[in-house]
C-alpha positions in Angstrom: 14.7 -24.9 30.6 12.6 -24.8 33.0 13.2 -21.1 34.5 11.9 -20.0 30.9 8.2 -20.7 32.2 9.0 -19.4 35.6 9.4 -21.7 37.9 12.0 -20.6 39.2 11.0 -16.6 39.8 8.1 -18.2 41.8 10.4 -20.1 44.1 12.6 -17.0 44.5 9.5 -14.8 45.3 7.9 -16.9 47.0 4.8 -16.7 45.2 2.6 -19.5 44.0 2.7 -19.8 40.1 -0.2 -18.3 38.1 -2.4 -20.9 37.8 -5.0 -18.6 35.7 -4.6 -15.6 33.6 -3.5 -17.0 30.3 -5.5 -20.7 30.9 -8.7 -19.3 31.7 -8.9 -16.4 29.3 -8.6 -19.1 26.8 -11.3 -20.9 28.3 -13.4 -18.5 28.5 -12.9 -18.0 24.6 -13.4 -21.4 23.7 -16.9 -21.1 25.4 -17.6 -18.0 24.1 -17.0 -19.4 20.5 -19.2 -22.8 21.8 -22.1 -20.6 22.7 -21.9 -18.2 19.1 -21.8 -21.3 17.4 -24.7 -22.9 19.2 -26.7 -19.8 18.6 -25.7 -19.3 15.1 -27.1 -23.4 14.2 -30.7 -22.5 16.0 -30.3 -19.3 13.5 -29.3 -21.2 10.9 -32.1 -23.6 11.4 -34.8 -21.1 11.5 -33.9 -19.7 8.1 -35.1 -21.2 5.4 -38.4 -21.4 6.9 -38.3 -17.1 7.6 -36.9 -16.8 4.1 -39.3 -18.2 2.5 -42.3 -16.0 4.5 -40.0 -13.0 3.7 -40.2 -13.7 0.0 -44.3 -14.5 0.7 -44.4 -11.2 1.7 -42.9 -9.3 -0.1 -44.5 -10.6 -3.2 -48.1 -9.3 -1.4 -46.4 -5.7 -0.3 -48.1 -3.1 -1.9 -45.2 -0.2 -0.9 -41.9 -0.4 -2.1 -40.0 0.7 1.0 -41.6 -2.6 3.3 -40.1 -4.9 0.5 -36.8 -2.8 1.2 -37.1 -3.3 5.0 -37.6 -7.1 4.4 -34.5 -7.0 2.4 -32.2 -5.2 5.0 -33.3 -8.2 7.3 -32.6 -11.0 4.4 -29.0 -9.3 4.0 -27.8 -9.1 7.7 -29.0 -13.2 8.0 -27.0 -14.1 5.1 -23.9 -11.8 6.8 -24.2 -13.6 9.9 -24.9 -16.9 8.8 -21.5 -16.5 6.3 -20.5 -19.7 5.3 -22.9 -21.8 7.2 -25.4 -20.8 4.6 -23.7 -22.7 1.7 -26.5 -25.8 2.0 -29.0 -23.1 1.9 -28.1 -21.0 -1.1 -31.3 -22.1 -2.9 -33.7 -20.5 -0.6 -32.1 -17.0 -1.8 -31.1 -17.7 -5.2 -34.4 -19.1 -5.9 -36.0 -16.0 -5.1 -34.2 -12.7 -5.0 -34.8 -12.4 -9.3 -38.2 -12.4 -8.8 -38.1 -9.7 -6.4 -36.3 -7.3 -8.3 -38.3 -8.0 -11.6 -41.5 -7.6 -10.0 -40.8 -4.3 -8.5 -38.9 -3.0 -11.7 -42.3 -3.8 -14.0 -44.6 -2.1 -10.4 -42.6 1.0 -9.3 -40.2 1.9 -12.6 -42.4 4.8 -13.8 -43.0 6.1 -10.0 -40.8 5.4 -7.4 -37.5 5.5 -8.7 -35.8 6.6 -5.5 -37.3 3.9 -3.3 -36.5 1.2 -6.2 -33.1 2.6 -6.3 -32.4 1.6 -2.8 -34.2 -1.9 -3.4 -31.6 -2.5 -6.3 -29.0 -1.0 -3.4 -30.5 -3.8 -0.6 -30.9 -6.5 -3.4 -27.2 -5.9 -4.0 -26.1 -5.6 -0.5 -27.6 -9.1 0.1 -25.6 -10.3 -3.1 -22.4 -8.6 -1.4 -22.5 -10.4 2.1 -23.8 -13.9 0.3 -20.4 -13.3 -2.1 -17.8 -12.1 0.4 -18.2 -14.6 2.8 -18.5 -17.8 0.5 -16.1 -16.4 -2.4 -15.3 -18.9 -5.3 -17.4 -21.2 -3.5 -20.8 -18.6 -4.3 -19.4 -17.3 -7.9 -18.8 -20.8 -9.3 -22.3 -21.7 -8.3 -24.6 -21.3 -11.1 -27.9 -20.3 -9.2 -25.4 -17.3 -7.7 -24.4 -16.8 -11.0 -27.7 -16.1 -12.3 -28.0 -13.3 -9.8 -25.3 -11.5 -9.4 -24.4 -11.0 -13.4 -28.3 -9.9 -14.5 -28.4 -8.1 -11.2 -25.3 -5.6 -11.9 -26.3 -6.0 -16.0 -29.7 -4.6 -14.7 -28.2 -1.9 -12.5 -25.6 -1.0 -15.3 -28.4 0.1 -17.5 -30.6 1.8 -15.3 -31.6 5.6 -16.7 -30.2 7.4 -13.2 -27.7 5.8 -11.3 -27.0 7.7 -8.2 -24.1 7.8 -6.3 -25.2 5.6 -3.3 -26.7 2.8 -6.3 -23.2 3.0 -7.7 -21.2 2.3 -5.0 -23.5 -0.8 -4.3 -23.2 -2.0 -7.3 -18.9 -1.5 -7.5 -18.7 -2.6 -4.1 -20.5 -5.8 -5.3 -18.1 -5.3 -8.9 -15.1 -5.6 -6.4 -15.9 -8.4 -4.0 -16.4 -10.8 -6.7 -13.0 -10.1 -8.4 -12.0 -11.6 -5.1 -12.8 -15.0 -6.2 -10.6 -14.2 -8.9 -10.2 -14.3 -13.1 -13.5 -16.9 -14.2 -15.7 -14.5 -11.8 -14.2 -11.3 -13.0 -14.8 -12.2 -17.1 -18.3 -11.2 -17.2 -17.9 -7.8 -15.8 -15.1 -6.4 -18.4 -18.3 -4.9 -20.4 -18.9 -2.7 -17.4 -15.5 -1.0 -17.5 -16.9 2.0 -20.1 -19.9 2.2 -17.2 -17.5 2.5 -14.5 -15.3 5.5 -16.1 -18.2 7.2 -16.9 -19.3 7.0 -13.0 -15.9 7.8 -12.1 -16.1 11.0 -14.6 -19.0 12.5 -12.5 -16.1 12.7 -9.9 -17.6 9.8 -7.4 -16.1 6.5 -6.4 -12.7 7.0 -7.6 -11.8 4.7 -4.1 -13.4 1.9 -5.5 -12.7 2.9 -9.0 -9.5 2.6 -8.8 -9.5 -0.8 -6.7 -11.8 -2.3 -9.2 -9.4 -1.1 -11.8 -6.3 -2.5 -10.0 -7.5 -5.9 -9.4 -9.2 -6.2 -13.1 -5.4 -5.7 -14.1 -4.0 -8.3 -11.3 -6.5 -11.0 -12.9 -5.3 -10.4 -16.2 -8.0 -8.0 -18.3 -5.2 -5.9 -19.5 -6.5 -5.4 -22.6 -9.9 -4.4 -21.6 -8.6 -2.2 -19.4 -6.1 -0.5 -21.9 -8.6 0.2 -23.9 -10.2 2.8 -21.2 -6.1 4.1 -20.8 -7.1 8.0 -21.8 -10.0 8.6 -19.1 -8.1 6.6 -16.7 -5.2 8.6 -17.0 -7.3 11.8 -17.1 -9.5 10.3 -13.7 -5.8 9.7 -12.0 -4.7 13.2 -12.1 -8.4 14.8 -10.9 -7.7 12.2 -7.8 -4.5 13.5 -7.4 -5.0 17.2 -8.0 -8.1 17.0 -5.8 -5.7 15.7 -2.7 -2.6 18.4 -3.8 -2.7 21.2 -1.8 -1.1 23.1 -4.3 -3.9 22.5 -6.9 -6.6 23.5 -4.0 -4.9 27.2 -3.9 -3.0 26.1 -0.5 -6.0 24.4 1.3 -4.7 22.1 3.2 -8.0 21.0 4.8 -10.0 21.1 1.4 -7.9 17.6 0.8 -9.1 16.4 4.1 -12.5 16.7 4.0 -15.4 14.1 2.6 -15.7 13.3 -0.7 -17.7 10.4 -2.7 -18.1 7.4 -1.1 -20.1 5.7 1.7 -22.4 7.3 4.4 -18.6 8.6 6.2 -17.4 9.5 2.6 -14.1 9.1 1.5 -11.2 12.0 1.7 -9.9 13.2 -1.6 -6.3 12.3 0.0 -7.8 8.4 0.5 -9.1 8.1 -3.2 -5.8 9.8 -4.3 -3.6 7.2 -2.4 -6.0 4.1 -4.0 -4.8 6.2 -7.0 -1.3 6.0 -6.2 -1.3 2.2 -5.9 -2.9 1.7 -9.3 -0.1 3.7 -11.0 2.4 1.8 -8.6 1.3 -1.4 -10.6 1.0 0.4 -13.9 5.0 1.1 -12.8 5.7 -2.5 -12.2 3.5 -3.8 -15.4 4.7 -1.4 -17.9 8.2 -0.4 -16.7 8.6 1.9 -19.7 5.6 2.3 -22.1 3.0 4.6 -20.4 5.9 6.6 -18.6 5.3 9.7 -21.3 1.8 9.9 -20.6 2.0 10.0 -16.9 4.3 12.6 -16.8 2.1 15.4 -16.3 0.7 13.2 -13.2 4.3 12.5 -11.7 5.1 16.7 -12.1 2.0 17.2 -10.1 2.8 14.4 -7.7 6.5 16.2 -7.5 4.9 19.5 -7.1 2.9 18.5 -4.3 5.8 16.6 -2.0 7.8 20.3 -3.1 5.0 22.1 -1.7 4.6 20.1 1.4 8.2 19.9 2.6 8.9 23.7 2.0 5.5 24.4 4.1 6.5 22.2 6.9 9.9 23.5 6.8 8.9 27.2 6.9 6.1 26.2 9.2 8.3 24.0 11.7 11.2 26.8 11.8 9.0 30.0 12.2 9.1 31.1 8.5 12.6 29.9 7.8 12.9 27.0 5.5 14.8 24.4 5.0 15.8 23.9 8.6 16.8 20.8 10.6 13.5 21.2 12.7 11.4 21.0 9.7 9.6 17.6 10.1 7.1 18.6 12.7 3.3 17.7 13.2 1.9 20.4 10.7 1.0 18.8 8.3 -2.1 16.5 9.1 -1.8 13.0 9.4 -3.7 11.5 6.6 -1.7 14.2 4.5 1.4 13.0 5.7 0.7 9.1 4.5 0.1 10.2 0.9 3.2 12.1 1.4 4.8 8.8 1.9 3.3 7.0 -1.0 3.7 9.8 -3.4 7.7 9.9 -3.0 7.8 6.3 -2.8 5.8 6.0 -6.4 8.4 8.9 -7.6 11.5 7.0 -6.4 9.8 3.9 -8.3 9.3 5.6 -11.4 13.2 7.4 -11.2 14.8 4.1 -10.4 13.0 2.9 -13.8 13.7 5.5 -15.5 16.1 8.2 -14.0 16.2 10.1 -17.6 12.8 11.4 -16.6 14.0 13.9 -13.7 14.7 16.9 -15.6 11.6 17.4 -17.4 10.1 16.5 -14.3 11.2 19.1 -12.3 10.7 21.6 -15.1 7.1 20.3 -14.9 6.8 20.9 -11.1 8.4 23.9 -11.2 6.3 25.2 -13.6 2.8 24.4 -11.6 4.6 26.0 -8.6 5.1 29.0 -10.3 1.4 29.1 -11.3 0.5 28.4 -8.1 2.8 31.8 -6.8 5.7 29.7 -5.5 9.2 29.9 -6.7 12.0 28.3 -4.7 15.1 29.5 -6.0 16.9 25.9 -4.8 17.6 24.1 -7.3 17.9 21.0 -5.3 14.5 21.8 -3.6 12.8 18.2 -5.1 15.9 16.1 -4.2 15.3 18.0 -0.8 11.7 17.0 -0.5 12.4 13.2 -1.7 15.4 13.0 1.0 13.3 14.4 3.8 10.6 11.5 3.2 13.0 9.3 4.5 13.7 10.6 7.7 13.1 9.2 10.7 10.9 11.5 12.2 9.0 11.7 8.8 8.4 8.0 9.4 6.9 8.5 12.5 4.5 11.1 11.7 3.3 8.5 8.4 3.1 5.9 10.9 0.8 7.5 12.8 -1.2 8.5 9.6 -1.7 5.0 9.1 -2.6 3.8 12.6 -5.1 7.1 12.5 -6.3 5.5 9.4 -7.0 1.5 10.8 -9.1 3.1 13.8 -10.9 4.8 11.5 -11.8 2.3 9.0 -12.9 -0.3 11.8 -15.1 2.5 13.1 -16.6 3.0 9.9 -16.7 -1.1 9.4 -18.5 -1.4 12.4 -21.2 1.5 12.2 -22.3 0.7 8.6 -21.9 -3.0 8.7 -19.7 -2.9 5.5 -19.6 -5.9 3.6 -17.1 -7.5 1.7 -13.3 -7.9 1.5 -11.6 -4.8 3.0 -10.7 -3.0 0.3 -6.5 -3.2 0.1 -4.4 0.0 -1.2 -2.7 -2.9 -3.1 0.8 -1.5 -2.8 0.8 -0.9 1.0 -0.7 -4.3 1.9 3.6 -4.8 1.6 4.7 -2.9 3.7 5.0 -2.3 7.6 2.9 0.7 7.8 2.2 0.6 11.5 5.7 0.1 12.4 7.8 3.6 12.2 11.0 1.8 12.3 10.4 -1.0 9.9 8.4 2.3 7.4 11.1 3.7 7.8 13.2 1.4 6.4 11.2 0.7 3.7 11.1 4.4 2.6 15.1 4.3 2.8 15.7 1.9 0.8 13.2 3.9 -2.5 14.5 6.9 -1.5 18.3 4.8 -1.7 18.2 3.4 -4.9 16.7 6.1 -6.5 19.3 8.2 -5.5 21.9 5.6 -6.7 20.2 5.7 -10.0 19.8 9.4 -10.6 24.1 9.9 -9.5 25.1 7.2 -12.0 22.6 9.0 -14.7 24.0 12.2 -13.7 27.7 10.7 -14.1 26.5 9.8 -17.6 25.2 13.2 -18.6 28.2 14.6 -17.5 26.2 16.4 -14.1 23.4 17.8 -16.4 20.4 15.9 -15.3 20.4 17.1 -11.4 20.3 20.8 -12.2 23.5 21.5 -10.0 27.0 21.0 -10.5 28.4 18.2 -9.0 31.9 19.4 -7.9 31.6 22.6 -5.5 34.3 24.1 -3.1 37.2 21.2 -3.4 34.1 18.1 -2.9 31.0 16.9 -4.3 28.1 19.1 -4.0 26.2 19.3 -0.9 23.3 17.6 -2.6 25.4 14.5 -3.9 26.8 14.1 -0.3 23.7 14.1 1.5 22.3 11.5 -1.0 25.2 9.4 -0.5 25.0 9.7 2.9 21.3 8.7 2.7 22.1 5.9 1.2 24.8 5.0 3.5 22.0 4.8 6.3 19.8 2.9 4.0 22.7 0.0 3.9 22.8 0.1 7.3 19.0 -1.3 6.7 20.1 -4.3 4.5 19.5 -7.1 6.7 16.5 -5.6 8.5 14.8 -4.9 5.5 15.1 -8.8 3.6 13.7 -9.6 6.9 10.7 -7.0 7.0 9.8 -8.5 3.9 10.1 -12.3 4.9 7.8 -11.4 7.2 5.2 -9.6 5.5 5.3 -12.2 3.1 4.6 -14.8 6.1 2.0 -12.9 7.4 0.0 -12.8 4.2 0.3 -16.5 3.4 -0.6 -17.1 7.0 -3.5 -14.5 7.2 -4.7 -17.1 3.5 -4.6 -20.2 5.5 -6.3 -18.7 8.6 -9.5 -17.1 6.7 -9.5 -20.5 4.0 -10.6 -22.0 7.3 -14.2 -22.2 9.0 -14.2 -19.9 11.6 -16.4 -20.2 14.3 -16.6 -16.5 15.7 -19.8 -14.6 15.4 -19.4 -12.8 11.3 -16.1 -14.7 10.6 -13.6 -14.0 8.5 -13.6 -13.2 4.9 -12.2 -15.7 2.9 -8.8 -14.8 1.0 -9.3 -12.1 -1.4 -7.1 -13.7 -4.9 -6.3 -9.9 -6.1 -4.4 -9.9 -3.0 -2.5 -13.2 -3.5 -1.9 -12.3 -6.7 -0.4 -8.8 -6.0 2.3 -10.6 -3.6 3.2 -12.8 -6.2 3.5 -9.7 -8.3 5.6 -7.8 -5.7 7.9 -10.7 -5.7 8.2 -10.8 -8.9 9.1 -7.3 -8.8 13.0 -6.8 -10.4 13.0 -3.9 -7.4 13.1 -6.5 -5.0 16.0 -7.9 -6.4 17.8 -5.0 -5.8 20.0 -4.5 -2.4 21.5 -1.5 -1.6 24.9 -2.5 -1.5 24.4 -3.6 -5.3 23.1 -0.4 -5.9 26.1 1.7 -4.2 28.7 -0.5 -5.8 27.9 0.9 -8.9 27.3 4.5 -7.9 30.5 4.7 -5.5 32.5 3.0 -8.7 31.6 6.0 -11.0 32.3 8.7 -8.5 35.6 7.2 -7.8 36.0 7.6 -11.5 35.3 11.2 -11.1 37.5 11.7 -8.3 40.4 9.8 -10.3 40.1 12.1 -13.0 38.9 15.4 -11.0 41.6 18.1 -10.9 39.5 19.7 -8.8 39.0 17.2 -6.1 42.3 16.2 -3.7 44.4 13.0 -5.0 46.5 10.7 -3.1 47.7 7.3 -3.7 44.4 5.9 -1.9 41.3 5.8 -4.3 38.8 5.4 -1.2 40.3 7.7 0.5 40.4 10.4 -1.9 36.6 9.5 -2.2 35.6 9.0 0.8 37.4 13.2 1.3 35.0 14.6 -1.9 32.4 12.6 -0.2 33.1 14.9 2.9 32.6 11.4 4.8 33.0 10.6 8.5 35.7 7.4 9.3 32.6 4.8 9.5 31.0 6.2 6.6 34.8 5.8 4.6 35.0 1.9 5.7 31.5 1.3 4.8 32.1 2.7 1.3 35.4 0.8 1.0 33.7 -2.7 2.2 31.2 -2.3 -0.6 33.3 -1.5 -3.7 35.8 -4.3 -2.6 32.4 -6.5 -2.1 33.8 -7.6 1.5 30.3 -6.5 2.8 28.1 -8.8 0.7 30.5 -11.7 1.4 30.3 -10.5 5.4 26.3 -10.6 5.2 25.8 -13.7 2.6 27.9 -15.5 5.9 25.5 -14.1 8.4 22.8 -15.6 6.6 23.9 -18.8 6.8 25.1 -18.7 10.0 21.9 -17.4 10.9 19.9 -20.4 9.0 22.4 -22.9 10.6 21.5 -21.4 14.3 18.0 -21.6 13.4 17.6 -24.9 12.1 19.8 -26.2 15.3 17.5 -24.5 17.5 14.3 -25.7 15.4 16.2 -29.6 16.3 16.7 -29.9 19.8 16.2 -26.6 21.2 19.7 -24.5 22.7 20.4 -21.9 24.7 23.3 -20.3 22.3 22.9 -17.3 21.0 23.1 -16.1 17.2 26.5 -15.9 16.0 27.6 -12.2 15.5 29.4 -11.0 12.4 33.1 -10.5 12.8 33.9 -6.9 11.9 37.2 -4.7 11.5 37.7 -1.2 12.9 37.4 1.5 9.9 41.0 2.3 10.8 41.2 -1.5 9.6 39.2 -1.9 6.5 40.8 1.2 5.3 43.8 0.0 5.5 42.9 -3.5 3.9 41.5 -1.6 1.0 44.2 0.5 0.3 43.9 1.1 -3.6 46.5 3.2 -6.1 44.7 6.3 -7.5 45.9 5.1 -10.9 44.2 2.1 -10.6 40.3 3.3 -9.6 37.4 1.2 -9.9 
């Protein structure tokens, strides 16, 4: 055991052990934390006096611009002191309503632009207050006496400009982090939210608010705005679609409405996609028909991006292996992956919608002057999203977005919890391997559902014959090989999910504790916690690739057993593997899955690993985790010799 801490290593090299390194770093960090804590304490001691003097000064100013500047200073104090401000809440809460009441009476008719900035500054102060104290603030009657009247006043103002709307909606979103009780008084502002979004503004914040309201249980209230929500979702996706923008990819990346850094169309569409995913989960069948035009545009967009990438990457020759290259900008690459996952989620739930989505997406492309003769182009685009190089490109895009988000927060001192893209809080976005596994899972189960539905519809679902030249069609074979590749990830993806759940739970624990750094961590967002709960209850989380593939393979085996076009022997698994053009390893895997052997082996491996880590936890051990016993491909095929007359 001592070897693991470097003692033998230092003896071998003749060097003294490093007695400084991490211990010194920890000491420095501890000292810095103590210094910051001490200085914050001194600032807190002076805050009450500074605040009282500031509010007295604001009552005497003749220029509203001076009031705004002092409010900005108060906002900084609130952000800096965070949870330490809790005992001093009354100092701020008693005075703020008087500020906007007096300012409105004095300047409403003459200086609306500055009055608008005043409201923005007030919203900023309260936003910092709520984001740092969370439910401790929103459950306080004094804070409630500010946040709800202030938002009522802002939304009733004669002219809510974009900057003021952003501050008001930002405060709204921050309040929702405290939970259902805090969000209930804001339901009455939903019509105004949709009106603001109808001006083409604030889609990023708007969709995040709508998603949070749904998560907190305000389904009926949000449902009353359904036609407008569908309209804005379509608009957002269209603005981010090069296909809908005349092929201008750069236009989808230009800055749109939002903060002073502004949001790009592709970013707003990403949050829209997250809302769509939640709607599919909450309403598995009810709203699909209303969203069909939207899904058709999504399908056409990923087909267009895939085809354009193929043409540019292969020198004008589409569908070449070199198609996945750095042609698509980073931000659009992230959107490509999110769109494909959302479409796969829909097709897993309702594969029967595929023909209509295909027809509508083809029409959209024809109207844009693009005609693809390949009837399987949409399926190929979906399959492409699961390729490793595509995942690498997408992960690069997410890393870029993380850096950009950090720069924005540093530059404009953004308040409130970082707006989550809810669905993707639970995806290993920055790990290209993990992201690839995640994408392959969705594509794999969607392909299984499509193949089964295609068989049930006598091969008419996928717009292409199932059997060609004595084998299953090339697209069916490619789909099965992708599913088999996803099957290899089956244990890893379960581990990924476990780690993500632990990470979110750990983050909740850490951010709920007192934090001693300068600005602290924002408290747990209740909507994120509930979104995790919803994700874990998602029926798709209970689906495994082997279980889906087992059903799919059994249906394909039946076709082989009853087909006059496909070769048959006395072994159904051999016949199926031949019809799918599988190599020896793929054939063995299919046989294992159909017999249930792989599922049993996986369960045994999980049990063995649980027992191993339990022993490690109890006493420590240098033994290695047990490796599963596996048969060779030939052994597996021999073990699963099935007479064709008894095919599954």
